[in-house]
ROSEMAR-290149 format. One record per residue (C-alpha): chain; x, y, z; residue number from 1; residue in one letter. Coordinates in Angstrom, 2 decimals, always signed. Example, Ala and Ser with C-alpha at 12.3 -4.5 7.8 and 13.67 -1.06 7.14 Angstrom:
<vozas>
 ch       x       y       z   i aa
  A  +12.30   -4.50   +7.80   1  A
  A  +13.67   -1.06   +7.14   2  S
</vozas>
This chain:
<vozas>
 ch       x       y       z   i aa
  A  -45.53 +271.05  +24.46   1  M
  A  -43.65 +267.74  +24.15   2  Q
  A  -46.80 +265.89  +23.00   3  R
  A  -47.47 +268.54  +20.31   4  N
  A  -43.89 +268.21  +19.12   5  G
  A  -44.23 +264.43  +18.79   6  V
  A  -47.52 +264.85  +16.91   7  L
  A  -45.90 +267.37  +14.58   8  R
  A  -42.98 +265.02  +13.83   9  I
  A  -45.38 +262.14  +13.19  10  C
  A  -47.44 +264.31  +10.86  11  T
  A  -44.32 +265.34   +8.89  12  V
  A  -43.19 +261.71   +8.60  13  L
  A  -46.66 +260.63   +7.48  14  L
  A  -46.75 +263.37   +4.84  15  L
  A  -43.30 +262.33   +3.64  16  A
  A  -44.41 +258.71   +3.37  17  L
  A  -47.54 +259.74   +1.48  18  C
  A  -45.49 +261.88   -0.89  19  T
  A  -43.17 +259.04   -1.85  20  F
  A  -45.95 +256.45   -1.96  21  A
  A  -48.35 +258.56   -4.02  22  S
  A  -47.12 +257.03   -7.28  23  E
  A  -45.70 +253.58   -7.94  24  V
  A  -43.46 +253.00  -10.94  25  F
  A  -44.92 +250.51  -13.40  26  D
  A  -42.14 +248.15  -14.46  27  W
  A  -44.40 +246.34  -16.95  28  T
  A  -45.25 +249.43  -18.98  29  K
  A  -42.61 +250.24  -21.58  30  N
  A  -44.10 +252.13  -24.49  31  E
  A  -41.40 +252.64  -27.11  32  M
  A  -43.42 +255.18  -29.07  33  G
  A  -42.57 +257.13  -32.19  34  S
  A  -40.68 +260.41  -32.39  35  F
  A  -42.57 +263.30  -30.77  36  Q
  A  -42.49 +266.83  -32.15  37  Y
  A  -42.84 +269.81  -29.86  38  G
  A  -40.90 +272.22  -27.70  39  T
  A  -39.71 +272.40  -24.11  40  F
  A  -41.20 +274.85  -21.59  41  P
  A  -40.11 +278.49  -21.78  42  S
  A  -36.96 +279.04  -19.73  43  G
  A  -35.63 +275.50  -20.26  44  F
  A  -31.83 +275.69  -19.91  45  S
  A  -29.48 +274.19  -22.52  46  W
  A  -25.82 +273.68  -21.80  47  G
  A  -22.66 +271.61  -22.09  48  A
  A  -20.29 +270.28  -19.47  49  G
  A  -16.73 +269.44  -18.51  50  S
  A  -14.60 +268.77  -15.44  51  S
  A  -11.37 +270.28  -14.14  52  A
  A   -8.99 +267.33  -14.35  53  Y
  A  -10.32 +266.22  -17.73  54  Q
  A   -9.84 +269.58  -19.46  55  T
  A   -7.66 +272.07  -17.57  56  E
  A   -4.16 +270.65  -17.88  57  G
  A   -1.67 +272.91  -16.03  58  A
  A   -1.43 +270.12  -13.48  59  W
  A   +1.51 +271.68  -11.60  60  D
  A   +1.20 +275.38  -12.49  61  K
  A   +0.43 +278.49  -10.45  62  D
  A   +0.59 +276.81   -7.06  63  G
  A   -1.79 +273.91   -7.72  64  K
  A   -1.34 +270.90   -5.45  65  G
  A   -1.34 +267.31   -6.71  66  K
  A   -4.57 +265.36   -6.94  67  S
  A   -5.07 +261.61   -6.71  68  I
  A   -5.50 +261.59  -10.50  69  W
  A   -2.14 +263.32  -11.02  70  D
  A   -0.50 +260.49   -9.07  71  I
  A   -2.64 +257.64  -10.45  72  F
  A   -2.25 +258.61  -14.11  73  S
  A   +1.54 +258.81  -13.74  74  H
  A   +1.71 +255.13  -12.76  75  K
  A   +2.48 +253.01  -15.80  76  R
  A   -0.26 +250.65  -16.88  77  G
  A   -3.12 +252.44  -15.12  78  K
  A   -4.33 +254.47  -18.13  79  I
  A   -4.77 +253.38  -21.75  80  D
  A   -1.49 +254.08  -23.62  81  R
  A   -0.19 +255.64  -20.36  82  N
  A   -1.95 +258.92  -21.15  83  D
  A   -2.20 +261.59  -18.44  84  T
  A   -4.24 +264.73  -17.91  85  G
  A   -1.08 +266.85  -17.48  86  D
  A   -1.98 +269.00  -20.48  87  Y
  A   -5.28 +267.59  -21.77  88  S
  A   -7.15 +270.43  -23.56  89  C
  A   -5.04 +273.20  -21.98  90  N
  A   -8.37 +274.59  -20.81  91  G
  A   -6.67 +276.48  -17.99  92  Y
  A   -5.16 +278.81  -20.61  93  Y
  A   -8.04 +278.84  -23.11  94  K
  A  -11.01 +280.14  -21.10  95  I
  A  -11.70 +282.98  -23.50  96  K
  A  -11.55 +280.74  -26.57  97  D
  A  -13.82 +278.10  -25.06  98  D
  A  -16.39 +280.61  -23.87  99  I
  A  -16.48 +281.96  -27.44 100  S
  A  -17.44 +278.46  -28.59 101  L
  A  -20.21 +278.35  -25.97 102  M
  A  -21.48 +281.78  -26.99 103  K
  A  -21.56 +280.76  -30.65 104  D
  A  -23.68 +277.72  -29.71 105  M
  A  -25.96 +280.01  -27.66 106  K
  A  -25.59 +277.88  -24.54 107  L
  A  -27.67 +278.97  -21.57 108  N
  A  -25.36 +277.32  -19.03 109  H
  A  -21.95 +275.74  -18.67 110  Y
  A  -21.34 +273.00  -16.12 111  L
  A  -17.74 +272.77  -14.88 112  F
  A  -15.90 +271.71  -11.75 113  S
  A  -13.51 +273.50   -9.42 114  I
  A  -10.26 +271.68   -8.75 115  S
  A   -9.99 +271.28   -4.98 116  W
  A   -6.15 +271.11   -5.01 117  P
  A   -5.91 +274.12   -7.31 118  R
  A   -7.32 +276.40   -4.62 119  I
  A   -6.33 +274.35   -1.53 120  L
  A   -3.09 +272.57   -2.48 121  P
  A   -3.06 +270.36   +0.64 122  S
  A   -6.83 +270.05   +0.71 123  G
  A   -6.98 +271.78   +4.07 124  I
  A   -8.22 +275.36   +4.25 125  R
  A   -6.22 +276.30   +7.35 126  T
  A   -2.95 +275.30   +5.63 127  D
  A   -2.93 +277.60   +2.62 128  Y
  A   -5.31 +279.20   +0.10 129  I
  A   -3.87 +279.48   -3.41 130  N
  A   -5.11 +282.89   -4.58 131  E
  A   -3.98 +282.22   -8.16 132  K
  A   -6.40 +279.31   -8.27 133  G
  A   -9.17 +281.51   -6.88 134  I
  A   -8.36 +284.12   -9.53 135  E
  A   -8.61 +281.53  -12.31 136  H
  A  -12.17 +280.57  -11.38 137  Y
  A  -13.10 +284.18  -10.64 138  D
  A  -12.13 +285.12  -14.18 139  N
  A  -13.96 +282.16  -15.65 140  M
  A  -17.21 +282.84  -13.78 141  I
  A  -17.08 +286.55  -14.63 142  N
  A  -16.47 +285.86  -18.29 143  M
  A  -19.34 +283.36  -18.46 144  L
  A  -21.73 +285.88  -16.92 145  L
  A  -20.52 +288.65  -19.23 146  E
  A  -21.54 +286.35  -22.10 147  N
  A  -24.91 +285.57  -20.48 148  R
  A  -23.98 +281.97  -19.73 149  I
  A  -25.02 +280.66  -16.32 150  T
  A  -22.26 +278.84  -14.40 151  P
  A  -23.29 +275.53  -12.82 152  I
  A  -20.43 +274.53  -10.55 153  V
  A  -19.44 +271.08   -9.34 154  T
  A  -17.37 +271.03   -6.17 155  L
  A  -16.03 +267.49   -6.52 156  Y
  A  -15.40 +265.77   -9.82 157  H
  A  -12.99 +263.11   -8.56 158  W
  A   -9.76 +265.12   -8.08 159  D
  A   -9.18 +264.68   -4.33 160  L
  A   -6.01 +266.39   -3.07 161  P
  A   -3.31 +263.71   -2.88 162  Q
  A   -2.27 +264.84   +0.60 163  V
  A   -5.67 +263.85   +1.96 164  L
  A   -5.39 +260.40   +0.42 165  E
  A   -1.89 +259.84   +1.76 166  E
  A   -2.44 +261.17   +5.28 167  K
  A   -6.02 +260.13   +5.95 168  Y
  A   -6.99 +257.43   +3.46 169  G
  A   -9.26 +259.67   +1.40 170  G
  A  -12.98 +258.89   +1.38 171  W
  A  -12.46 +255.88   +3.65 172  Q
  A  -11.92 +258.39   +6.46 173  N
  A  -14.73 +260.44   +8.01 174  A
  A  -12.29 +263.38   +8.34 175  S
  A  -13.03 +264.10   +4.67 176  M
  A  -16.48 +265.34   +5.68 177  I
  A  -15.11 +268.39   +7.49 178  S
  A  -12.28 +268.99   +5.01 179  F
  A  -14.74 +268.96   +2.11 180  F
  A  -17.13 +271.23   +3.96 181  N
  A  -14.31 +273.76   +4.54 182  D
  A  -13.45 +273.68   +0.84 183  F
  A  -17.10 +274.12   -0.16 184  A
  A  -17.56 +276.95   +2.32 185  N
  A  -14.58 +278.76   +0.81 186  L
  A  -16.16 +278.38   -2.66 187  C
  A  -19.47 +279.76   -1.38 188  F
  A  -17.62 +282.68   +0.20 189  E
  A  -15.56 +283.57   -2.87 190  R
  A  -17.89 +282.66   -5.75 191  F
  A  -21.38 +282.36   -4.28 192  G
  A  -22.49 +285.91   -5.05 193  S
  A  -22.35 +284.92   -8.76 194  R
  A  -22.94 +281.15   -8.70 195  V
  A  -26.53 +280.08   -7.98 196  K
  A  -26.35 +276.38   -8.87 197  H
  A  -23.96 +274.18   -6.89 198  W
  A  -23.38 +270.45   -7.30 199  I
  A  -21.58 +268.78   -4.39 200  T
  A  -20.47 +265.54   -6.09 201  F
  A  -20.47 +264.30   -9.65 202  N
  A  -21.16 +260.58   -9.98 203  N
  A  -20.15 +259.42   -6.48 204  P
  A  -20.92 +255.85   -7.62 205  W
  A  -17.71 +255.89   -9.69 206  S
  A  -15.73 +257.48   -6.85 207  V
  A  -16.80 +254.68   -4.50 208  A
  A  -16.91 +251.62   -6.77 209  V
  A  -14.13 +252.32   -9.25 210  E
  A  -11.88 +254.12   -6.77 211  G
  A  -12.20 +251.80   -3.76 212  Y
  A  -13.71 +248.51   -5.02 213  E
  A  -12.32 +247.66   -8.48 214  T
  A   -9.32 +250.01   -8.41 215  G
  A   -9.87 +251.09  -12.04 216  E
  A   -9.89 +254.76  -11.00 217  H
  A   -7.84 +256.81   -8.60 218  A
  A   -6.78 +256.13   -5.91 219  P
  A   -6.78 +252.60   -7.33 220  G
  A   -7.68 +250.62   -4.19 221  L
  A   -9.29 +247.16   -4.30 222  K
  A  -11.12 +247.00   -0.99 223  M
  A  -13.71 +244.50   -2.17 224  R
  A  -16.94 +244.24   -0.25 225  G
  A  -16.26 +247.16   +2.08 226  N
  A  -14.35 +250.00   +0.42 227  G
  A  -17.14 +251.25   -1.84 228  A
  A  -19.76 +251.20   +0.93 229  Y
  A  -17.51 +253.05   +3.39 230  N
  A  -16.55 +255.69   +0.82 231  A
  A  -20.19 +256.24   -0.20 232  A
  A  -21.23 +256.57   +3.45 233  H
  A  -18.76 +259.40   +4.01 234  N
  A  -19.63 +261.05   +0.69 235  I
  A  -23.35 +261.13   +1.55 236  I
  A  -22.62 +262.65   +4.96 237  K
  A  -20.25 +265.18   +3.36 238  A
  A  -22.94 +266.20   +0.89 239  H
  A  -25.45 +266.72   +3.71 240  A
  A  -23.00 +268.79   +5.74 241  K
  A  -22.28 +271.08   +2.77 242  V
  A  -26.00 +271.47   +2.08 243  W
  A  -26.62 +272.48   +5.71 244  H
  A  -23.67 +274.90   +5.63 245  T
  A  -25.13 +276.60   +2.58 246  Y
  A  -28.63 +276.53   +4.04 247  D
  A  -27.65 +278.16   +7.36 248  T
  A  -24.88 +280.53   +6.26 249  Q
  A  -25.42 +281.48   +2.61 250  W
  A  -28.89 +280.75   +1.24 251  R
  A  -30.57 +283.94   +2.50 252  N
  A  -27.76 +286.11   +1.10 253  K
  A  -27.00 +284.33   -2.14 254  Q
  A  -30.38 +282.77   -3.07 255  K
  A  -28.78 +279.72   -4.66 256  G
  A  -29.43 +275.98   -4.78 257  M
  A  -27.35 +272.95   -3.79 258  V
  A  -27.85 +269.56   -5.42 259  G
  A  -25.91 +266.45   -6.40 260  I
  A  -25.23 +264.82   -9.77 261  S
  A  -25.87 +261.07   -9.84 262  L
  A  -24.94 +258.83  -12.74 263  S
  A  -27.65 +256.30  -13.52 264  A
  A  -27.84 +253.71  -16.25 265  D
  A  -31.35 +252.35  -16.65 266  W
  A  -32.04 +248.69  -15.87 267  G
  A  -34.91 +247.08  -17.78 268  E
  A  -36.27 +243.62  -16.86 269  P
  A  -35.41 +241.02  -19.50 270  V
  A  -38.97 +239.73  -19.12 271  D
  A  -41.49 +242.28  -17.84 272  V
  A  -43.91 +239.45  -17.02 273  T
  A  -41.34 +237.72  -14.77 274  N
  A  -41.46 +239.04  -11.20 275  Q
  A  -37.89 +237.89  -10.47 276  R
  A  -36.59 +239.90  -13.43 277  D
  A  -38.59 +242.95  -12.31 278  I
  A  -37.14 +242.67   -8.82 279  E
  A  -33.63 +242.25  -10.24 280  A
  A  -34.06 +245.36  -12.42 281  A
  A  -35.23 +247.38   -9.45 282  E
  A  -32.22 +246.14   -7.44 283  R
  A  -29.94 +247.26  -10.26 284  Y
  A  -31.36 +250.79  -10.18 285  V
  A  -31.47 +250.95   -6.37 286  Q
  A  -27.88 +249.73   -5.98 287  F
  A  -26.77 +252.42   -8.47 288  H
  A  -29.01 +255.50   -8.29 289  L
  A  -30.91 +254.70   -5.10 290  G
  A  -27.73 +254.09   -3.10 291  W
  A  -27.15 +257.86   -3.08 292  F
  A  -30.54 +259.37   -3.93 293  A
  A  -32.71 +257.52   -1.42 294  T
  A  -30.80 +258.74   +1.68 295  P
  A  -31.05 +262.36   +0.49 296  L
  A  -34.83 +262.11   +0.08 297  F
  A  -35.77 +259.67   +2.87 298  T
  A  -32.81 +259.64   +5.26 299  G
  A  -31.69 +256.04   +4.75 300  D
  A  -30.43 +253.52   +2.21 301  Y
  A  -32.90 +251.62   +0.01 302  P
  A  -34.40 +248.76   +2.01 303  Q
  A  -33.43 +246.29   -0.71 304  I
  A  -29.75 +247.22   -0.29 305  M
  A  -29.94 +246.82   +3.48 306  K
  A  -31.68 +243.44   +3.12 307  D
  A  -29.37 +241.94   +0.51 308  Y
  A  -26.04 +243.19   +1.90 309  I
  A  -27.11 +242.31   +5.45 310  G
  A  -28.07 +238.78   +4.44 311  R
  A  -24.90 +238.25   +2.41 312  K
  A  -22.79 +239.57   +5.30 313  S
  A  -24.46 +237.11   +7.71 314  A
  A  -23.91 +234.22   +5.28 315  Q
  A  -20.23 +235.18   +5.19 316  Q
  A  -20.04 +234.88   +8.97 317  G
  A  -19.87 +238.60   +9.74 318  L
  A  -21.43 +239.94  +12.92 319  S
  A  -22.76 +243.06  +11.19 320  S
  A  -23.61 +244.23   +7.69 321  S
  A  -20.85 +245.46   +5.41 322  R
  A  -23.21 +248.34   +4.55 323  L
  A  -22.71 +251.00   +7.26 324  P
  A  -25.80 +252.25   +9.09 325  A
  A  -26.96 +255.81   +9.68 326  F
  A  -27.94 +256.57  +13.27 327  N
  A  -31.26 +258.37  +13.96 328  P
  A  -29.61 +261.80  +14.12 329  H
  A  -27.78 +261.22  +10.80 330  E
  A  -30.99 +260.08   +9.11 331  K
  A  -32.73 +263.27  +10.15 332  S
  A  -29.71 +265.38   +9.14 333  Y
  A  -29.39 +263.80   +5.68 334  I
  A  -33.08 +263.71   +4.76 335  R
  A  -34.19 +266.58   +2.50 336  G
  A  -30.71 +267.82   +1.56 337  T
  A  -31.32 +268.09   -2.17 338  C
  A  -32.62 +271.30   -3.77 339  D
  A  -32.39 +269.64   -7.18 340  F
  A  -31.31 +266.26   -8.44 341  L
  A  -28.73 +266.11  -11.20 342  G
  A  -29.06 +263.06  -13.43 343  I
  A  -26.19 +261.94  -15.64 344  S
  A  -27.30 +259.21  -18.04 345  H
  A  -25.71 +257.49  -21.01 346  F
  A  -27.00 +253.95  -21.57 347  T
  A  -29.25 +251.03  -20.53 348  T
  A  -28.92 +247.35  -19.66 349  R
  A  -31.32 +244.45  -19.62 350  Y
  A  -31.38 +242.83  -16.18 351  I
  A  -32.19 +239.32  -15.00 352  T
  A  -31.92 +237.41  -11.72 353  Q
  A  -28.63 +235.63  -11.00 354  K
  A  -27.68 +234.19   -7.61 355  N
  A  -24.11 +234.55   -6.37 356  F
  A  -23.09 +232.17   -3.59 357  L
  A  -21.22 +233.52   -0.51 358  P
  A  -18.23 +231.44   -1.62 359  S
  A  -17.74 +233.95   -4.46 360  R
  A  -16.46 +236.42   -1.84 361  G
  A  -17.38 +239.94   -0.81 362  N
  A  -18.19 +242.27   -3.68 363  S
  A  -20.56 +245.11   -4.47 364  Y
  A  -21.35 +243.34   -7.74 365  F
  A  -22.15 +239.91   -6.25 366  T
  A  -24.23 +241.56   -3.50 367  D
  A  -26.83 +242.51   -6.12 368  R
  A  -27.62 +238.96   -7.36 369  D
  A  -28.23 +239.97  -10.97 370  L
  A  -26.80 +239.77  -14.46 371  A
  A  -26.50 +242.60  -16.99 372  E
  A  -27.25 +241.96  -20.66 373  L
  A  -27.30 +244.00  -23.86 374  V
  A  -29.25 +243.66  -27.08 375  D
  A  -26.84 +243.03  -29.98 376  P
  A  -29.07 +245.23  -32.14 377  N
  A  -28.48 +248.32  -30.00 378  W
  A  -26.27 +250.87  -31.82 379  P
  A  -22.70 +250.77  -30.49 380  D
  A  -20.28 +253.48  -31.67 381  P
  A  -17.29 +251.60  -30.27 382  G
  A  -17.09 +252.26  -26.52 383  S
  A  -17.49 +248.88  -24.89 384  E
  A  -19.96 +250.12  -22.26 385  W
  A  -22.07 +252.68  -24.13 386  L
  A  -25.00 +251.49  -26.26 387  Y
  A  -27.63 +253.87  -27.63 388  S
  A  -30.95 +252.98  -25.98 389  V
  A  -32.99 +256.20  -25.99 390  P
  A  -36.18 +254.81  -24.42 391  W
  A  -34.21 +253.95  -21.28 392  G
  A  -33.75 +257.68  -20.63 393  F
  A  -37.50 +258.25  -20.55 394  N
  A  -37.94 +255.26  -18.22 395  R
  A  -35.26 +256.57  -15.86 396  L
  A  -36.72 +260.08  -15.68 397  L
  A  -40.18 +258.67  -15.00 398  S
  A  -38.75 +256.45  -12.26 399  F
  A  -37.08 +259.44  -10.59 400  V
  A  -40.37 +261.34  -10.62 401  K
  A  -42.36 +258.55   -8.99 402  T
  A  -39.61 +257.34   -6.63 403  Q
  A  -38.55 +260.68   -5.15 404  Y
  A  -41.69 +262.79   -5.12 405  G
  A  -41.33 +264.78   -8.33 406  D
  A  -38.03 +266.57   -7.63 407  P
  A  -36.51 +269.36   -9.72 408  I
  A  -34.22 +267.59  -12.19 409  I
  A  -31.27 +268.89  -14.18 410  Y
  A  -29.76 +266.51  -16.71 411  V
  A  -26.10 +267.02  -15.83 412  T
  A  -24.58 +264.78  -18.48 413  G
  A  -25.79 +262.95  -21.57 414  N
  A  -23.80 +262.12  -24.66 415  G
  A  -21.95 +259.49  -26.62 416  V
  A  -18.31 +258.69  -27.33 417  S
  A  -16.46 +256.98  -30.10 418  E
  A  -13.76 +254.46  -29.25 419  K
  A  -11.35 +255.06  -32.09 420  M
  A   -8.59 +257.36  -33.26 421  M
  A  -11.26 +259.33  -35.05 422  C
  A  -10.48 +262.39  -37.15 423  T
  A  -13.78 +262.41  -39.02 424  D
  A  -15.76 +265.38  -37.75 425  L
  A  -19.00 +264.26  -39.46 426  C
  A  -20.30 +262.51  -36.34 427  D
  A  -23.65 +261.39  -37.67 428  E
  A  -24.03 +258.79  -34.88 429  W
  A  -23.76 +261.56  -32.25 430  R
  A  -26.39 +263.63  -34.05 431  I
  A  -28.69 +260.59  -33.98 432  Q
  A  -27.93 +259.97  -30.30 433  Y
  A  -28.72 +263.58  -29.27 434  F
  A  -31.84 +263.64  -31.44 435  R
  A  -33.25 +260.45  -29.93 436  D
  A  -32.24 +260.98  -26.29 437  Y
  A  -33.36 +264.60  -26.15 438  I
  A  -36.65 +263.55  -27.72 439  N
  A  -37.19 +260.94  -24.99 440  E
  A  -36.53 +263.69  -22.45 441  M
  A  -39.17 +265.83  -24.20 442  L
  A  -41.69 +262.96  -23.86 443  K
  A  -40.89 +262.74  -20.14 444  A
  A  -41.37 +266.50  -19.72 445  V
  A  -44.70 +266.31  -21.56 446  K
  A  -45.68 +263.54  -19.11 447  D
  A  -45.00 +265.84  -16.17 448  G
  A  -41.39 +265.06  -15.20 449  V
  A  -39.89 +268.26  -13.77 450  N
  A  -36.75 +268.57  -15.91 451  V
  A  -35.42 +272.14  -15.89 452  K
  A  -32.29 +271.83  -18.01 453  G
  A  -30.09 +269.59  -20.17 454  Y
  A  -26.30 +269.36  -20.32 455  T
  A  -24.67 +267.79  -23.37 456  A
  A  -21.61 +265.78  -22.40 457  W
  A  -19.26 +267.16  -23.35 458  S
  A  -18.20 +270.49  -24.79 459  L
  A  -14.75 +269.22  -25.77 460  L
  A  -12.92 +265.98  -26.33 461  D
  A  -10.92 +265.46  -23.14 462  K
  A   -9.06 +263.03  -20.90 463  F
  A  -11.42 +260.09  -20.28 464  E
  A  -10.04 +258.67  -17.03 465  W
  A   -8.69 +255.11  -17.42 466  D
  A   -9.43 +255.29  -21.16 467  E
  A   -7.08 +258.25  -21.58 468  G
  A   -7.60 +260.01  -24.92 469  F
  A   -8.85 +256.89  -26.71 470  S
  A  -12.50 +257.89  -26.26 471  E
  A  -13.95 +261.17  -27.52 472  R
  A  -17.18 +262.63  -26.11 473  F
  A  -16.79 +266.18  -27.35 474  G
  A  -18.98 +268.34  -29.51 475  L
  A  -15.65 +269.91  -30.45 476  Y
  A  -12.72 +267.83  -31.63 477  Y
  A   -9.45 +268.62  -29.82 478  V
  A   -6.18 +267.94  -31.62 479  D
  A   -4.22 +266.61  -28.64 480  F
  A   -1.16 +266.08  -30.81 481  G
  A   -0.78 +269.81  -31.40 482  S
  A   +0.89 +272.00  -28.79 483  K
  A   -1.93 +274.56  -28.86 484  N
  A   -4.70 +271.92  -28.64 485  K
  A   -6.89 +273.59  -31.32 486  P
  A  -10.65 +272.92  -31.35 487  R
  A  -12.63 +271.94  -34.45 488  Y
  A  -16.45 +271.77  -34.55 489  P
  A  -18.02 +268.41  -35.26 490  K
  A  -21.29 +268.23  -37.18 491  A
  A  -23.13 +267.67  -33.88 492  S
  A  -22.30 +271.27  -32.86 493  V
  A  -24.58 +272.66  -35.55 494  Q
  A  -27.32 +270.13  -34.84 495  F
  A  -27.35 +270.79  -31.09 496  Y
  A  -27.22 +274.53  -31.76 497  K
  A  -30.45 +274.25  -33.78 498  R
  A  -32.17 +272.25  -31.03 499  I
  A  -31.26 +275.05  -28.62 500  I
  A  -32.47 +277.85  -30.90 501  S
  A  -35.79 +276.03  -31.47 502  S
  A  -36.08 +274.87  -27.83 503  N
  A  -36.94 +271.42  -29.11 504  G
  A  -38.18 +269.79  -32.30 505  F
  A  -40.61 +271.94  -34.31 506  P
  A  -41.42 +269.57  -37.21 507  N
  A  -40.04 +266.69  -39.26 508  Q
  A  -39.04 +268.72  -42.28 509  R
  A  -36.98 +271.17  -40.25 510  E
  A  -35.16 +268.46  -38.30 511  I
  A  -34.18 +266.63  -41.49 512  E
  A  -32.87 +269.94  -42.80 513  S
  A  -30.81 +270.45  -39.60 514  W
  A  -29.12 +267.09  -40.03 515  K
  A  -28.34 +267.65  -43.71 516  R
  A  -26.88 +271.12  -43.13 517  K
  A  -24.88 +269.96  -40.11 518  S
  A  -23.21 +267.21  -42.11 519  L
  A  -22.45 +269.68  -44.92 520  E
  A  -20.61 +272.06  -42.58 521  T
  A  -18.34 +269.36  -41.16 522  C
  A  -16.70 +268.85  -44.56 523  T
  A  -14.91 +272.20  -44.35 524  S
  A  -13.90 +271.46  -40.74 525  S
  A  -12.45 +268.13  -41.88 526  N
  A  -10.40 +269.95  -44.52 527  Q
  A   -9.06 +272.44  -41.95 528  L
  A   -8.09 +269.63  -39.58 529  L
  A   -6.41 +267.62  -42.36 530  A
  A   -4.43 +270.69  -43.47 531  A
  A   -3.31 +271.37  -39.91 532  A
  A   -2.21 +267.75  -39.48 533  R
  A   -0.23 +267.84  -42.76 534  R
  A   +1.50 +271.01  -41.66 535  K
  A   +2.28 +269.50  -38.28 536  S
  A   +3.71 +266.36  -39.91 537  K
  A   +5.84 +268.39  -42.34 538  E
  A   +7.25 +270.35  -39.41 539  H
  A   +8.00 +267.12  -37.53 540  A
  A   +9.75 +265.63  -40.63 541  D
  A  +12.06 +268.64  -41.14 542  M
  A  +15.74 +267.95  -40.40 543  P
  A  +16.75 +269.25  -37.01 544  K
  A  +19.41 +272.00  -37.13 545  V
  A  +21.31 +272.39  -33.90 546  W
  A  +23.27 +275.54  -32.95 547  P
  A  +27.03 +275.23  -33.18 548  V
  A  +29.01 +276.37  -30.16 549  H
  A  +32.70 +277.24  -30.44 550  D
  A  +34.89 +275.28  -28.10 551  E
  A  +36.36 +277.34  -25.31 552  V
</vozas>
């Protein structure tokens, strides 16, 4: 009996190794081909996305607890122009209006996140459940389904309850694993009969690196060399625990899926004939995407991460690696906990080898021994980090297919911002970005990559973390200066709507017509916005008349 069990385990491990070794990604093959016409498979899902803190506002209403972003954004100097998400798009009060926009675009799905402190103000289920928060998401999910829009729900999009950060140290503390599992279990219990697609974490790379390494994001800690790795370790284990909870308690009843959304820029070797550049590019991708994806598919961190961080730690005189290790039980528990892989992708970098000496100190960035470069000819709409490099999307999707055994993929975020106080709704650069990136995704699908859906990022302009409201990603312009936060369609709304209705790109003539008509419609939207702004300014310039009170 015992011998058979060992043989069975060995056979499973061998099959797993064969699965992941069946294809090897070719770093030297980058075919930047021409535009490809055609359509996506029947049933392909088109959507748009958002997150709770970025859009809801109502930061202290109806029993919601404070999140780390409520506290962080209220500290002067942390956010561009000291913006906060206190009101943002007022999405908490505008569910019906926003779902009407989605319905008009004929979206198949809407990706949004549930605010942990809105339904568990302290973060701890046994303390108190805020039923008004539950009711808010109940209404939202019901309304989406009534309009034939599938909800895809993210459980954690960065808004950790502040109490858990103050009392336990947030994601540095392994206690978060159980607290997060309790929160997720409550969501499965209350919403799972209607929600069939769950995402545990959105972009945990940013949570770990920008929250606990650079301090650019909440909670704003600069624990260089250790903080990011410790946070990521707990996040990965929390994801696995939630997946197992769903698998054992809810899957048979609710028939849903649990995945994760990983942000991944593509890294292309500066010189594809130079082995050192190829190795550096692979390190870039493994330290970003592989850091989280590889454990979920294989049970452990990428070997290249373990080698580099272990060697750097030894050179720095440490007795053990700064990268935590999974024990054998944890490896087994984590492996295979991904029903689908969400990929959020925006841009690409060229990568070359660069050695960082131990004297430079402990840092996630110096651990990688590489340099990131950009081509000055890449289109740049103004955001300092986001260049339009469509072919990198195809390369990334192909890498995911070969690296992780052809998983089910949902693109959980793809879009472009403008870094300006922009009131021009004729966003031709965004139309071009969507056209080119979605077409590269089509090429990947035609090559056999198992992409099931695409999420444009984002439905609305919204609070953009440390950039505040200075960057705009939305298909819809939001007038943040107006009390009611009205929405105005940009030209890209009409263009994306036509991609959805055609399920791709039928022919050249039609696509050129889409672009022309989309830019024509934005003129009237510009006029409406300008009129509203004039009216708002006239109201602001009116002399203030104060009531006169008789003295008593």
